[in-house]
Biotite code that builds the C-alpha atoms (Angstrom):
import biotite.structure as struc

atoms = struc.array([
    struc.Atom([10.538, -27.962, -43.935], chain_id="A", res_id=1, res_name="UNK", atom_name="CA", element="C"),
    struc.Atom([11.480, -26.782, -47.421], chain_id="A", res_id=2, res_name="UNK", atom_name="CA", element="C"),
    struc.Atom([13.186, -28.848, -50.113], chain_id="A", res_id=3, res_name="UNK", atom_name="CA", element="C"),
    struc.Atom([15.878, -29.657, -47.575], chain_id="A", res_id=4, res_name="UNK", atom_name="CA", element="C"),
    struc.Atom([16.723, -33.323, -47.233], chain_id="A", res_id=5, res_name="UNK", atom_name="CA", element="C"),
    struc.Atom([16.918, -34.612, -43.659], chain_id="A", res_id=6, res_name="UNK", atom_name="CA", element="C"),
    struc.Atom([19.243, -37.574, -43.212], chain_id="A", res_id=7, res_name="UNK", atom_name="CA", element="C"),
    struc.Atom([18.921, -40.066, -40.360], chain_id="A", res_id=8, res_name="UNK", atom_name="CA", element="C"),
    struc.Atom([21.264, -42.851, -39.247], chain_id="A", res_id=9, res_name="UNK", atom_name="CA", element="C"),
    struc.Atom([20.060, -45.713, -37.028], chain_id="A", res_id=10, res_name="UNK", atom_name="CA", element="C"),
    struc.Atom([22.599, -47.692, -34.966], chain_id="A", res_id=11, res_name="UNK", atom_name="CA", element="C"),
    struc.Atom([21.715, -51.058, -33.504], chain_id="A", res_id=12, res_name="UNK", atom_name="CA", element="C"),
    struc.Atom([22.709, -54.680, -33.276], chain_id="A", res_id=13, res_name="UNK", atom_name="CA", element="C"),
    struc.Atom([21.385, -57.452, -35.468], chain_id="A", res_id=14, res_name="UNK", atom_name="CA", element="C"),
    struc.Atom([18.001, -58.524, -34.123], chain_id="A", res_id=15, res_name="UNK", atom_name="CA", element="C"),
    struc.Atom([17.086, -55.210, -32.461], chain_id="A", res_id=16, res_name="UNK", atom_name="CA", element="C"),
    struc.Atom([15.127, -53.956, -35.440], chain_id="A", res_id=17, res_name="UNK", atom_name="CA", element="C"),
    struc.Atom([17.185, -50.996, -36.740], chain_id="A", res_id=18, res_name="UNK", atom_name="CA", element="C"),
    struc.Atom([16.392, -51.914, -40.345], chain_id="A", res_id=19, res_name="UNK", atom_name="CA", element="C"),
    struc.Atom([12.722, -52.468, -39.504], chain_id="A", res_id=20, res_name="UNK", atom_name="CA", element="C"),
    struc.Atom([12.563, -49.102, -37.679], chain_id="A", res_id=21, res_name="UNK", atom_name="CA", element="C"),
    struc.Atom([13.974, -47.307, -40.732], chain_id="A", res_id=22, res_name="UNK", atom_name="CA", element="C"),
    struc.Atom([11.425, -49.072, -42.961], chain_id="A", res_id=23, res_name="UNK", atom_name="CA", element="C"),
    struc.Atom([8.504, -48.339, -40.594], chain_id="A", res_id=24, res_name="UNK", atom_name="CA", element="C"),
    struc.Atom([9.545, -44.696, -40.412], chain_id="A", res_id=25, res_name="UNK", atom_name="CA", element="C"),
    struc.Atom([9.720, -44.604, -44.219], chain_id="A", res_id=26, res_name="UNK", atom_name="CA", element="C"),
    struc.Atom([6.252, -46.150, -44.560], chain_id="A", res_id=27, res_name="UNK", atom_name="CA", element="C"),
    struc.Atom([4.775, -43.635, -42.129], chain_id="A", res_id=28, res_name="UNK", atom_name="CA", element="C"),
    struc.Atom([6.513, -40.704, -43.849], chain_id="A", res_id=29, res_name="UNK", atom_name="CA", element="C"),
    struc.Atom([5.344, -41.854, -47.264], chain_id="A", res_id=30, res_name="UNK", atom_name="CA", element="C"),
    struc.Atom([1.773, -42.224, -45.995], chain_id="A", res_id=31, res_name="UNK", atom_name="CA", element="C"),
    struc.Atom([1.993, -38.603, -44.831], chain_id="A", res_id=32, res_name="UNK", atom_name="CA", element="C"),
    struc.Atom([3.029, -37.419, -48.294], chain_id="A", res_id=33, res_name="UNK", atom_name="CA", element="C"),
    struc.Atom([6.773, -37.119, -47.747], chain_id="A", res_id=34, res_name="UNK", atom_name="CA", element="C"),
    struc.Atom([9.481, -38.305, -50.097], chain_id="A", res_id=35, res_name="UNK", atom_name="CA", element="C"),
    struc.Atom([11.595, -40.914, -48.352], chain_id="A", res_id=36, res_name="UNK", atom_name="CA", element="C"),
    struc.Atom([14.427, -43.386, -48.718], chain_id="A", res_id=37, res_name="UNK", atom_name="CA", element="C"),
    struc.Atom([15.226, -46.254, -46.345], chain_id="A", res_id=38, res_name="UNK", atom_name="CA", element="C"),
    struc.Atom([18.147, -48.640, -46.643], chain_id="A", res_id=39, res_name="UNK", atom_name="CA", element="C"),
    struc.Atom([20.349, -50.777, -44.383], chain_id="A", res_id=40, res_name="UNK", atom_name="CA", element="C"),
    struc.Atom([24.100, -51.295, -44.238], chain_id="A", res_id=41, res_name="UNK", atom_name="CA", element="C"),
    struc.Atom([25.368, -54.553, -42.870], chain_id="A", res_id=42, res_name="UNK", atom_name="CA", element="C"),
    struc.Atom([28.704, -55.745, -41.625], chain_id="A", res_id=43, res_name="UNK", atom_name="CA", element="C"),
    struc.Atom([28.831, -59.351, -40.514], chain_id="A", res_id=44, res_name="UNK", atom_name="CA", element="C"),
    struc.Atom([25.200, -60.415, -40.804], chain_id="A", res_id=45, res_name="UNK", atom_name="CA", element="C"),
    struc.Atom([24.621, -62.127, -37.486], chain_id="A", res_id=46, res_name="UNK", atom_name="CA", element="C"),
    struc.Atom([22.550, -61.611, -34.392], chain_id="A", res_id=47, res_name="UNK", atom_name="CA", element="C"),
    struc.Atom([24.196, -59.051, -32.122], chain_id="A", res_id=48, res_name="UNK", atom_name="CA", element="C"),
    struc.Atom([26.580, -57.606, -34.741], chain_id="A", res_id=49, res_name="UNK", atom_name="CA", element="C"),
    struc.Atom([26.554, -53.818, -35.216], chain_id="A", res_id=50, res_name="UNK", atom_name="CA", element="C"),
    struc.Atom([24.235, -52.697, -38.015], chain_id="A", res_id=51, res_name="UNK", atom_name="CA", element="C"),
    struc.Atom([23.225, -49.351, -39.435], chain_id="A", res_id=52, res_name="UNK", atom_name="CA", element="C"),
    struc.Atom([20.121, -48.288, -41.301], chain_id="A", res_id=53, res_name="UNK", atom_name="CA", element="C"),
    struc.Atom([19.380, -44.967, -42.937], chain_id="A", res_id=54, res_name="UNK", atom_name="CA", element="C"),
    struc.Atom([16.575, -42.650, -43.983], chain_id="A", res_id=55, res_name="UNK", atom_name="CA", element="C"),
    struc.Atom([16.379, -39.602, -46.171], chain_id="A", res_id=56, res_name="UNK", atom_name="CA", element="C"),
    struc.Atom([13.267, -37.449, -45.815], chain_id="A", res_id=57, res_name="UNK", atom_name="CA", element="C"),
    struc.Atom([12.178, -34.504, -47.935], chain_id="A", res_id=58, res_name="UNK", atom_name="CA", element="C"),
    struc.Atom([9.133, -32.561, -49.097], chain_id="A", res_id=59, res_name="UNK", atom_name="CA", element="C"),
    struc.Atom([10.573, -32.573, -52.626], chain_id="A", res_id=60, res_name="UNK", atom_name="CA", element="C"),
    struc.Atom([12.147, -35.241, -54.800], chain_id="A", res_id=61, res_name="UNK", atom_name="CA", element="C"),
    struc.Atom([15.229, -37.040, -53.493], chain_id="A", res_id=62, res_name="UNK", atom_name="CA", element="C"),
    struc.Atom([17.768, -37.509, -56.260], chain_id="A", res_id=63, res_name="UNK", atom_name="CA", element="C"),
    struc.Atom([20.694, -38.545, -54.067], chain_id="A", res_id=64, res_name="UNK", atom_name="CA", element="C"),
    struc.Atom([21.385, -42.296, -54.058], chain_id="A", res_id=65, res_name="UNK", atom_name="CA", element="C"),
    struc.Atom([24.525, -42.803, -52.010], chain_id="A", res_id=66, res_name="UNK", atom_name="CA", element="C"),
    struc.Atom([25.411, -43.625, -48.422], chain_id="A", res_id=67, res_name="UNK", atom_name="CA", element="C"),
    struc.Atom([24.795, -41.158, -45.618], chain_id="A", res_id=68, res_name="UNK", atom_name="CA", element="C"),
    struc.Atom([27.908, -39.809, -43.923], chain_id="A", res_id=69, res_name="UNK", atom_name="CA", element="C"),
    struc.Atom([26.621, -36.577, -42.366], chain_id="A", res_id=70, res_name="UNK", atom_name="CA", element="C"),
    struc.Atom([23.205, -37.237, -40.830], chain_id="A", res_id=71, res_name="UNK", atom_name="CA", element="C"),
    struc.Atom([21.323, -34.526, -38.974], chain_id="A", res_id=72, res_name="UNK", atom_name="CA", element="C"),
    struc.Atom([19.759, -37.161, -36.699], chain_id="A", res_id=73, res_name="UNK", atom_name="CA", element="C"),
    struc.Atom([21.238, -40.290, -35.115], chain_id="A", res_id=74, res_name="UNK", atom_name="CA", element="C"),
    struc.Atom([19.140, -42.906, -33.314], chain_id="A", res_id=75, res_name="UNK", atom_name="CA", element="C"),
    struc.Atom([20.978, -45.412, -31.087], chain_id="A", res_id=76, res_name="UNK", atom_name="CA", element="C"),
    struc.Atom([19.041, -48.587, -30.262], chain_id="A", res_id=77, res_name="UNK", atom_name="CA", element="C"),
    struc.Atom([21.862, -50.142, -28.211], chain_id="A", res_id=78, res_name="UNK", atom_name="CA", element="C"),
    struc.Atom([23.838, -47.811, -25.928], chain_id="A", res_id=79, res_name="UNK", atom_name="CA", element="C"),
    struc.Atom([26.699, -50.336, -25.605], chain_id="A", res_id=80, res_name="UNK", atom_name="CA", element="C"),
    struc.Atom([27.586, -49.498, -29.210], chain_id="A", res_id=81, res_name="UNK", atom_name="CA", element="C"),
    struc.Atom([28.711, -46.087, -27.992], chain_id="A", res_id=82, res_name="UNK", atom_name="CA", element="C"),
    struc.Atom([31.718, -47.781, -26.369], chain_id="A", res_id=83, res_name="UNK", atom_name="CA", element="C"),
    struc.Atom([33.074, -49.067, -29.695], chain_id="A", res_id=84, res_name="UNK", atom_name="CA", element="C"),
    struc.Atom([31.349, -47.067, -32.454], chain_id="A", res_id=85, res_name="UNK", atom_name="CA", element="C"),
    struc.Atom([31.525, -43.304, -32.912], chain_id="A", res_id=86, res_name="UNK", atom_name="CA", element="C"),
    struc.Atom([27.767, -42.879, -33.254], chain_id="A", res_id=87, res_name="UNK", atom_name="CA", element="C"),
    struc.Atom([28.175, -39.102, -33.558], chain_id="A", res_id=88, res_name="UNK", atom_name="CA", element="C"),
    struc.Atom([30.508, -39.419, -36.567], chain_id="A", res_id=89, res_name="UNK", atom_name="CA", element="C"),
    struc.Atom([29.530, -36.828, -39.158], chain_id="A", res_id=90, res_name="UNK", atom_name="CA", element="C"),
    struc.Atom([26.795, -35.354, -36.956], chain_id="A", res_id=91, res_name="UNK", atom_name="CA", element="C"),
    struc.Atom([26.837, -31.534, -37.132], chain_id="A", res_id=92, res_name="UNK", atom_name="CA", element="C"),
    struc.Atom([27.077, -29.340, -34.031], chain_id="A", res_id=93, res_name="UNK", atom_name="CA", element="C"),
    struc.Atom([23.324, -28.688, -34.238], chain_id="A", res_id=94, res_name="UNK", atom_name="CA", element="C"),
    struc.Atom([22.520, -32.364, -34.781], chain_id="A", res_id=95, res_name="UNK", atom_name="CA", element="C"),
    struc.Atom([20.155, -34.523, -32.750], chain_id="A", res_id=96, res_name="UNK", atom_name="CA", element="C"),
    struc.Atom([21.007, -37.824, -31.086], chain_id="A", res_id=97, res_name="UNK", atom_name="CA", element="C"),
    struc.Atom([18.407, -40.095, -29.499], chain_id="A", res_id=98, res_name="UNK", atom_name="CA", element="C"),
    struc.Atom([19.657, -42.923, -27.271], chain_id="A", res_id=99, res_name="UNK", atom_name="CA", element="C"),
    struc.Atom([17.905, -45.962, -25.820], chain_id="A", res_id=100, res_name="UNK", atom_name="CA", element="C"),
    struc.Atom([19.078, -45.802, -22.213], chain_id="A", res_id=101, res_name="UNK", atom_name="CA", element="C"),
    struc.Atom([17.856, -45.329, -18.680], chain_id="A", res_id=102, res_name="UNK", atom_name="CA", element="C"),
    struc.Atom([20.429, -42.533, -18.278], chain_id="A", res_id=103, res_name="UNK", atom_name="CA", element="C"),
    struc.Atom([19.679, -38.841, -18.610], chain_id="A", res_id=104, res_name="UNK", atom_name="CA", element="C"),
    struc.Atom([20.768, -36.811, -21.630], chain_id="A", res_id=105, res_name="UNK", atom_name="CA", element="C"),
    struc.Atom([23.281, -35.032, -19.389], chain_id="A", res_id=106, res_name="UNK", atom_name="CA", element="C"),
    struc.Atom([24.851, -38.345, -18.326], chain_id="A", res_id=107, res_name="UNK", atom_name="CA", element="C"),
    struc.Atom([25.100, -39.528, -21.939], chain_id="A", res_id=108, res_name="UNK", atom_name="CA", element="C"),
    struc.Atom([26.604, -36.208, -23.029], chain_id="A", res_id=109, res_name="UNK", atom_name="CA", element="C"),
    struc.Atom([29.270, -36.385, -20.317], chain_id="A", res_id=110, res_name="UNK", atom_name="CA", element="C"),
    struc.Atom([30.087, -40.098, -20.697], chain_id="A", res_id=111, res_name="UNK", atom_name="CA", element="C"),
    struc.Atom([30.238, -40.103, -24.496], chain_id="A", res_id=112, res_name="UNK", atom_name="CA", element="C"),
    struc.Atom([31.743, -36.595, -24.676], chain_id="A", res_id=113, res_name="UNK", atom_name="CA", element="C"),
    struc.Atom([29.066, -35.596, -27.177], chain_id="A", res_id=114, res_name="UNK", atom_name="CA", element="C"),
    struc.Atom([29.053, -32.071, -28.528], chain_id="A", res_id=115, res_name="UNK", atom_name="CA", element="C"),
    struc.Atom([25.774, -31.937, -30.440], chain_id="A", res_id=116, res_name="UNK", atom_name="CA", element="C"),
    struc.Atom([22.749, -29.679, -30.483], chain_id="A", res_id=117, res_name="UNK", atom_name="CA", element="C"),
    struc.Atom([20.220, -31.896, -28.742], chain_id="A", res_id=118, res_name="UNK", atom_name="CA", element="C"),
    struc.Atom([20.368, -35.199, -26.900], chain_id="A", res_id=119, res_name="UNK", atom_name="CA", element="C"),
    struc.Atom([17.278, -37.216, -26.056], chain_id="A", res_id=120, res_name="UNK", atom_name="CA", element="C"),
    struc.Atom([17.063, -40.405, -24.029], chain_id="A", res_id=121, res_name="UNK", atom_name="CA", element="C"),
    struc.Atom([14.332, -42.947, -23.416], chain_id="A", res_id=122, res_name="UNK", atom_name="CA", element="C"),
    struc.Atom([14.454, -46.408, -21.849], chain_id="A", res_id=123, res_name="UNK", atom_name="CA", element="C"),
    struc.Atom([13.084, -48.113, -24.966], chain_id="A", res_id=124, res_name="UNK", atom_name="CA", element="C"),
    struc.Atom([14.350, -51.526, -23.853], chain_id="A", res_id=125, res_name="UNK", atom_name="CA", element="C"),
    struc.Atom([12.374, -51.380, -20.609], chain_id="A", res_id=126, res_name="UNK", atom_name="CA", element="C"),
    struc.Atom([9.303, -50.180, -22.501], chain_id="A", res_id=127, res_name="UNK", atom_name="CA", element="C"),
    struc.Atom([9.625, -53.000, -25.054], chain_id="A", res_id=128, res_name="UNK", atom_name="CA", element="C"),
    struc.Atom([10.016, -55.633, -22.345], chain_id="A", res_id=129, res_name="UNK", atom_name="CA", element="C"),
    struc.Atom([6.984, -54.295, -20.481], chain_id="A", res_id=130, res_name="UNK", atom_name="CA", element="C"),
    struc.Atom([4.760, -53.928, -23.553], chain_id="A", res_id=131, res_name="UNK", atom_name="CA", element="C"),
    struc.Atom([5.605, -57.047, -25.549], chain_id="A", res_id=132, res_name="UNK", atom_name="CA", element="C"),
    struc.Atom([8.000, -59.097, -23.452], chain_id="A", res_id=133, res_name="UNK", atom_name="CA", element="C"),
    struc.Atom([11.110, -58.775, -25.625], chain_id="A", res_id=134, res_name="UNK", atom_name="CA", element="C"),
    struc.Atom([14.047, -56.396, -25.787], chain_id="A", res_id=135, res_name="UNK", atom_name="CA", element="C"),
    struc.Atom([13.372, -55.164, -29.306], chain_id="A", res_id=136, res_name="UNK", atom_name="CA", element="C"),
    struc.Atom([13.544, -51.381, -28.876], chain_id="A", res_id=137, res_name="UNK", atom_name="CA", element="C"),
    struc.Atom([12.834, -50.333, -32.459], chain_id="A", res_id=138, res_name="UNK", atom_name="CA", element="C"),
    struc.Atom([9.178, -49.310, -32.212], chain_id="A", res_id=139, res_name="UNK", atom_name="CA", element="C"),
    struc.Atom([9.609, -47.395, -28.942], chain_id="A", res_id=140, res_name="UNK", atom_name="CA", element="C"),
    struc.Atom([12.522, -45.556, -30.572], chain_id="A", res_id=141, res_name="UNK", atom_name="CA", element="C"),
    struc.Atom([10.176, -44.470, -33.373], chain_id="A", res_id=142, res_name="UNK", atom_name="CA", element="C"),
    struc.Atom([8.069, -42.733, -30.736], chain_id="A", res_id=143, res_name="UNK", atom_name="CA", element="C"),
    struc.Atom([11.153, -41.149, -29.204], chain_id="A", res_id=144, res_name="UNK", atom_name="CA", element="C"),
    struc.Atom([12.349, -39.932, -32.594], chain_id="A", res_id=145, res_name="UNK", atom_name="CA", element="C"),
    struc.Atom([8.941, -38.473, -33.395], chain_id="A", res_id=146, res_name="UNK", atom_name="CA", element="C"),
    struc.Atom([9.005, -36.501, -30.129], chain_id="A", res_id=147, res_name="UNK", atom_name="CA", element="C"),
    struc.Atom([12.647, -35.439, -30.376], chain_id="A", res_id=148, res_name="UNK", atom_name="CA", element="C"),
    struc.Atom([12.570, -34.301, -33.993], chain_id="A", res_id=149, res_name="UNK", atom_name="CA", element="C"),
    struc.Atom([8.987, -33.342, -34.807], chain_id="A", res_id=150, res_name="UNK", atom_name="CA", element="C"),
    struc.Atom([9.563, -34.639, -38.339], chain_id="A", res_id=151, res_name="UNK", atom_name="CA", element="C"),
    struc.Atom([6.190, -36.379, -38.556], chain_id="A", res_id=152, res_name="UNK", atom_name="CA", element="C"),
    struc.Atom([2.810, -35.607, -37.064], chain_id="A", res_id=153, res_name="UNK", atom_name="CA", element="C"),
    struc.Atom([2.633, -38.082, -34.192], chain_id="A", res_id=154, res_name="UNK", atom_name="CA", element="C"),
    struc.Atom([-1.095, -38.851, -34.357], chain_id="A", res_id=155, res_name="UNK", atom_name="CA", element="C"),
    struc.Atom([-0.964, -39.411, -38.116], chain_id="A", res_id=156, res_name="UNK", atom_name="CA", element="C"),
    struc.Atom([2.104, -41.622, -37.664], chain_id="A", res_id=157, res_name="UNK", atom_name="CA", element="C"),
    struc.Atom([0.327, -43.734, -35.023], chain_id="A", res_id=158, res_name="UNK", atom_name="CA", element="C"),
    struc.Atom([-2.702, -44.185, -37.295], chain_id="A", res_id=159, res_name="UNK", atom_name="CA", element="C"),
    struc.Atom([-0.467, -45.334, -40.156], chain_id="A", res_id=160, res_name="UNK", atom_name="CA", element="C"),
    struc.Atom([1.469, -47.704, -37.868], chain_id="A", res_id=161, res_name="UNK", atom_name="CA", element="C"),
    struc.Atom([-1.794, -49.213, -36.666], chain_id="A", res_id=162, res_name="UNK", atom_name="CA", element="C"),
    struc.Atom([-2.911, -49.895, -40.243], chain_id="A", res_id=163, res_name="UNK", atom_name="CA", element="C"),
    struc.Atom([0.448, -51.484, -41.143], chain_id="A", res_id=164, res_name="UNK", atom_name="CA", element="C"),
    struc.Atom([0.599, -53.578, -37.970], chain_id="A", res_id=165, res_name="UNK", atom_name="CA", element="C"),
    struc.Atom([-2.982, -54.811, -38.424], chain_id="A", res_id=166, res_name="UNK", atom_name="CA", element="C"),
    struc.Atom([-2.078, -56.057, -41.902], chain_id="A", res_id=167, res_name="UNK", atom_name="CA", element="C"),
    struc.Atom([1.124, -57.738, -40.774], chain_id="A", res_id=168, res_name="UNK", atom_name="CA", element="C"),
    struc.Atom([-0.135, -59.170, -37.454], chain_id="A", res_id=169, res_name="UNK", atom_name="CA", element="C"),
    struc.Atom([-3.834, -59.697, -38.166], chain_id="A", res_id=170, res_name="UNK", atom_name="CA", element="C"),
    struc.Atom([-3.934, -62.828, -35.983], chain_id="A", res_id=171, res_name="UNK", atom_name="CA", element="C"),
    struc.Atom([-1.828, -61.363, -33.165], chain_id="A", res_id=172, res_name="UNK", atom_name="CA", element="C"),
    struc.Atom([-3.743, -58.442, -31.653], chain_id="A", res_id=173, res_name="UNK", atom_name="CA", element="C"),
    struc.Atom([-1.407, -58.439, -28.632], chain_id="A", res_id=174, res_name="UNK", atom_name="CA", element="C"),
    struc.Atom([1.539, -57.630, -30.937], chain_id="A", res_id=175, res_name="UNK", atom_name="CA", element="C"),
    struc.Atom([-0.373, -54.733, -32.484], chain_id="A", res_id=176, res_name="UNK", atom_name="CA", element="C"),
    struc.Atom([-1.443, -53.313, -29.116], chain_id="A", res_id=177, res_name="UNK", atom_name="CA", element="C"),
    struc.Atom([1.998, -53.843, -27.546], chain_id="A", res_id=178, res_name="UNK", atom_name="CA", element="C"),
    struc.Atom([3.839, -52.012, -30.319], chain_id="A", res_id=179, res_name="UNK", atom_name="CA", element="C"),
    struc.Atom([1.386, -49.109, -30.443], chain_id="A", res_id=180, res_name="UNK", atom_name="CA", element="C"),
    struc.Atom([1.488, -48.753, -26.656], chain_id="A", res_id=181, res_name="UNK", atom_name="CA", element="C"),
    struc.Atom([5.300, -48.875, -26.744], chain_id="A", res_id=182, res_name="UNK", atom_name="CA", element="C"),
    struc.Atom([5.489, -46.091, -29.333], chain_id="A", res_id=183, res_name="UNK", atom_name="CA", element="C"),
    struc.Atom([3.082, -43.921, -27.325], chain_id="A", res_id=184, res_name="UNK", atom_name="CA", element="C"),
    struc.Atom([4.858, -44.524, -24.013], chain_id="A", res_id=185, res_name="UNK", atom_name="CA", element="C"),
    struc.Atom([8.266, -43.744, -25.488], chain_id="A", res_id=186, res_name="UNK", atom_name="CA", element="C"),
    struc.Atom([6.875, -40.545, -27.045], chain_id="A", res_id=187, res_name="UNK", atom_name="CA", element="C"),
    struc.Atom([5.505, -39.513, -23.658], chain_id="A", res_id=188, res_name="UNK", atom_name="CA", element="C"),
    struc.Atom([8.614, -40.384, -21.622], chain_id="A", res_id=189, res_name="UNK", atom_name="CA", element="C"),
    struc.Atom([11.466, -38.979, -23.728], chain_id="A", res_id=190, res_name="UNK", atom_name="CA", element="C"),
    struc.Atom([13.929, -36.857, -21.767], chain_id="A", res_id=191, res_name="UNK", atom_name="CA", element="C"),
    struc.Atom([15.595, -33.998, -23.653], chain_id="A", res_id=192, res_name="UNK", atom_name="CA", element="C"),
    struc.Atom([18.556, -31.772, -22.900], chain_id="A", res_id=193, res_name="UNK", atom_name="CA", element="C"),
])
């Protein structure tokens, strides 16, 4: 990657961790020497309401400080949003979309009439429920995004996540293990078109 800025938009519902995913991604990118921005955009701030979060990633300085309207990558934490929100809005023809769903990329492409470069799917909700007992798909989607985009070295990202999670959840080793396992499983089980 040169001085090009990669822009990412996260779609989710309040409580699913879209903002947290953007911040975790930013922390991992920064730890790997990248320049990064992470910021949320809220509508009605309530559990279940549609929310968006954003990242900008670059090898060089980022001097842009405005909203993101034409991301190269879109990550969808809740596939039901695709019924009411144009998640592909502003995404270029060679863009990447990653969706939390049990469906295949081909099914998502046909149902949502998506015309983008690459579509990846992973059942992040099922992984989250299995690994830590709650439908909070944000950390598994980090693994899926790492696999689908190759933006960050996966092993280095996992090491950084482990350090951050150990600081935040020092007295909850099951939370640390569950999240790390979820990221790894999602990385391993992503389906791509």
